[in-house]
C-alpha distance (Angstrom), angle and dihedral (degrees) to the residues before:
residue distance angle dihedral
X1 . . .
X2 3.83 . .
X3 3.81 119.5 .
X4 3.81 93.6 -120.9
X5 3.81 88.7 65.1
X6 3.85 94.0 51.5
X7 3.82 129.3 85.8
X8 3.82 135.2 -172.6
X9 3.82 120.7 -109.8
X10 3.79 106.3 -124.7
X11 3.84 91.2 -150.3
X12 3.84 102.1 54.3
X13 3.81 104.4 5.0
X14 3.79 94.6 -119.2
X15 3.79 120.9 147.6
X16 3.79 111.9 -115.8
X17 3.80 136.7 166.8
X18 3.85 118.2 -83.2
X19 3.77 93.9 -120.5
X20 3.81 92.8 51.2
X21 3.78 112.2 116.6
X22 3.85 97.2 -169.9
X23 3.82 127.5 35.3
X24 3.85 107.7 -114.5
X25 3.82 89.9 -149.4
X26 3.83 104.6 48.7
X27 3.80 101.2 9.4
X28 3.82 94.0 -123.9
X29 3.81 120.4 147.1
X30 3.79 114.2 -102.5
X31 3.86 110.3 -130.2
X32 3.81 121.9 -155.4
X33 3.84 116.6 -124.3
X34 3.84 110.7 -91.1
X35 3.83 91.6 -118.1
X36 3.79 88.0 65.1
X37 3.79 92.8 55.9
X38 3.85 117.1 104.4
X39 3.79 92.8 -131.3
X40 3.80 91.4 57.7
X41 3.78 91.9 61.2
X42 3.81 90.7 43.3
X43 3.82 89.3 57.6
X44 3.80 90.5 47.1
X45 3.82 90.2 52.1
X46 3.82 92.0 51.0
X47 3.80 91.6 49.9
X48 3.82 92.2 49.1
X49 3.81 92.1 49.4
X50 3.82 90.5 49.5
X51 3.80 92.5 50.8
X52 3.80 92.7 48.7
X53 3.82 91.0 47.8
X54 3.79 91.5 50.9
X55 3.79 91.0 51.3
X56 3.80 90.2 50.8
X57 3.82 92.5 51.7
X58 3.79 90.7 49.6
X59 3.80 89.8 52.7
X60 3.81 91.1 48.2
X61 3.81 91.3 49.5
X62 3.79 90.3 50.0
X63 3.79 90.5 49.2
X64 3.81 91.5 47.7
X65 3.78 90.8 48.9
X66 3.78 90.0 50.5
X67 3.80 91.0 49.1
X68 3.80 91.9 48.3
X69 3.79 91.2 47.5
X70 3.80 90.7 49.1
X71 3.81 90.8 48.6
X72 3.80 90.5 50.0
X73 3.80 91.3 50.6
X74 3.82 90.9 46.5
X75 3.82 92.3 49.1
X76 3.80 89.9 48.6
X77 3.80 90.5 50.0
X78 3.81 91.4 47.8
X79 3.81 91.1 48.9
X80 3.78 91.1 48.6
X81 3.80 90.7 48.6
X82 3.80 91.8 50.1
X83 3.79 90.5 49.7
X84 3.78 92.3 48.2
X85 3.81 91.4 47.0
X86 3.79 91.2 52.3
X87 3.79 91.9 45.9
X88 3.80 92.4 52.2
X89 3.80 95.3 38.0
X90 3.80 91.9 -115.1
X91 3.78 126.1 134.6
X92 3.77 131.7 167.2
X93 3.76 90.1 -112.8
X94 3.78 119.0 14.4
X95 3.75 124.0 -154.5
X96 3.78 90.9 -116.8
X97 3.82 91.6 56.6
X98 3.81 88.8 63.1
X99 3.82 94.0 51.1
X100 3.83 117.5 95.2
X101 3.78 114.8 -113.7
X102 3.81 91.7 -118.1
X103 3.80 89.7 58.7
X104 3.80 92.0 49.5
X105 3.80 90.6 49.2
X106 3.79 91.1 50.2
X107 3.80 90.1 52.2
X108 3.81 91.1 51.1
X109 3.80 90.7 50.9
X110 3.79 91.5 47.8
X111 3.80 90.9 51.9
X112 3.79 90.1 50.2
X113 3.82 92.4 52.0
X114 3.79 90.7 48.6
X115 3.81 97.2 45.0
X116 3.80 99.2 40.3
X117 3.80 103.9 29.4
X118 3.83 101.7 25.4
X119 3.77 91.5 -133.5
X120 3.80 126.5 173.8
X121 3.78 124.2 -107.6
X122 3.82 93.1 -106.6
X123 3.79 93.3 45.2
X124 3.82 90.5 51.6
X125 3.80 92.2 49.2
X126 3.80 91.5 48.8
X127 3.79 91.3 48.8
X128 3.81 92.1 49.2
X129 3.80 93.6 52.0
X130 3.82 99.2 35.2
X131 3.79 117.8 117.3
X132 3.80 85.3 -140.4
X133 3.80 91.3 46.8
X134 3.80 132.7 39.6
X135 3.83 97.5 -32.6
X136 3.80 95.9 -145.8
X137 3.79 119.4 159.4
X138 3.82 116.8 -97.2
X139 3.80 90.0 -113.0
X140 3.81 92.6 52.9
X141 3.81 91.1 46.9
X142 3.81 91.7 48.5
X143 3.80 90.4 50.7
X144 3.81 89.2 51.1
X145 3.80 93.5 50.2
X146 3.80 93.7 44.3
X147 3.80 91.8 51.2
X148 3.80 99.0 38.0
X149 3.79 113.3 117.3
X150 3.79 101.0 -148.3
X151 3.81 138.6 139.5
X152 3.79 102.2 -135.6
X153 3.79 93.3 -177.4
X154 3.79 87.8 58.8
X155 3.81 89.1 47.3
X156 3.79 90.6 52.2
X157 3.80 90.8 49.8
X158 3.80 91.1 50.5
X159 3.81 90.3 51.1
X160 3.79 91.4 48.0
X161 3.79 91.3 52.1
X162 3.79 90.4 50.2
X163 3.81 91.8 52.3
X164 3.79 91.2 49.1
X165 3.82 95.8 45.9
X166 3.80 98.8 43.0
X167 3.80 105.4 27.3
X168 3.83 101.1 28.1
X169 3.79 93.3 -139.6
X170 3.80 129.1 160.8
X171 3.79 127.8 -96.1
X172 3.81 92.1 -107.9
X173 3.79 92.1 48.0
X174 3.79 90.5 50.2
X175 3.81 91.4 50.1
X176 3.79 91.8 49.2
X177 3.80 91.1 49.6
X178 3.78 92.2 49.5
X179 3.82 94.9 53.9
X180 3.81 98.2 34.9
X181 3.81 116.8 118.0
X182 3.79 85.1 -141.1
X183 3.79 91.4 47.5
X184 3.79 132.6 38.8
X185 3.83 99.1 -31.3
X186 3.79 97.1 -143.8
X187 3.80 119.4 156.1
X188 3.80 119.4 -99.2
X189 3.80 89.9 -110.2
X190 3.81 92.6 52.2
X191 3.80 92.7 46.7
X192 3.80 92.7 48.6
X193 3.79 90.2 50.2
X194 3.80 88.7 52.1
X195 3.81 97.9 51.5
X196 3.80 92.7 40.4
X197 3.80 91.3 54.6
X198 3.79 98.3 36.7
X199 3.77 113.5 119.0
X200 3.80 100.1 -147.0
X201 3.80 138.0 137.9
X202 3.80 101.7 -132.4
X203 3.80 92.9 -179.4
X204 3.79 87.9 59.3
X205 3.79 89.3 47.2
X206 3.81 90.7 52.7
X207 3.78 90.4 50.5
X208 3.80 92.3 51.5
X209 3.81 89.8 50.8
X210 3.78 91.0 48.7
X211 3.81 90.6 53.5
X212 3.79 90.9 52.5
X213 3.79 92.2 51.3
X214 3.79 91.2 47.0
X215 3.80 98.0 47.1
X216 3.80 102.6 35.4
X217 3.80 100.9 31.5
X218 3.83 100.4 26.6
X219 3.80 91.6 -134.4
X220 3.81 124.3 169.2
X221 3.77 121.3 -111.6
X222 3.78 90.8 -107.9
X223 3.78 91.7 51.9
X224 3.77 91.0 46.1
X225 3.80 91.5 50.5
X226 3.80 91.8 51.3
X227 3.81 91.1 48.5
X228 3.77 91.7 50.1
X229 3.82 94.8 53.3
X230 3.83 98.1 35.0
X231 3.82 116.8 117.6
X232 3.80 85.5 -140.8
X233 3.79 91.2 47.7
X234 3.81 132.5 38.6
X235 3.83 98.7 -31.2
X236 3.82 96.6 -144.6
X237 3.79 118.6 156.6
X238 3.81 118.7 -99.7
X239 3.80 89.5 -109.5
X240 3.80 92.8 52.7
X241 3.81 92.3 46.3
X242 3.80 92.7 49.0
X243 3.80 90.5 50.1
X244 3.80 88.8 53.2
X245 3.84 93.1 50.7
X246 3.76 92.7 45.1
X247 3.80 91.8 53.1
X248 3.78 98.4 38.9
X249 3.82 112.2 117.8
C-alpha cells in the first residue's frame, strides 16, 4: 500500500490504512484530521462571507462619504452663487424678463409723465389707455401704475406751485383743479397736502387777478371784488380780495 494512503495511530504510533476506523494493534479509534471534517469547512465559509461583507460595507461607507462630501461642496457652491448673484443684481431669470414688452413700455411712459409733467396716478392711467393718448391696453396700463415708483403728493405740490406761479389763482381754486375729474385727478389727500405745503402769496395773486380784470375787462372795483371772492369765480378769501382792491392802481 502506498505511503500517501497510510496514517499514524495517535495511541500506539502504528502505521495503519487511512480508511481504517480501529487500530489493529491497540484497538484505538482512528480519528480523521479536523481539516477533513465538514464543520471545519462550514466555519471557514462563514468567516470568508463575513470578511467579504465587511469589505463591501466599508466601500459603501466610503462611497456615501464621498457623495455627502460632494453634496456639501455643491450646496456651498450653490449658496455662494446665489449670494454673488444677489450682490451683482443677477439672477437666472429676472422678473423683468417675464414681463411683456408692452408692459415695460407702458411703465416707461408712466414714469416719464410722472417725472416730467408731475401728473397724478389716475391722469397717467387715463393718458396711457386713451385712444387720443398712448393707446396701451388696460392690463399694460395697470401694470405700469402698480409698478410706478412715484411720490404723487410731491407731484400734486409741483402742480399747485405751477398754478400759483403762472395763473395766479387762489388756494381753493388750486385745490379744486387738483381734484377735478376734468383737471388733475389727484386724490383729496394729495391735493390737501399740496395746498397746505404750497409756499405762495395769495394776496399777491389776488392783486394780479384784480389788475387783469381792471385792464382787460374795465371792471369796477366792486365788480372785481365780487369776482375775486365768488365761488363761481376766483374763490379768494375776503381778506385777500380786499387787499387786492386796496392796492389796485
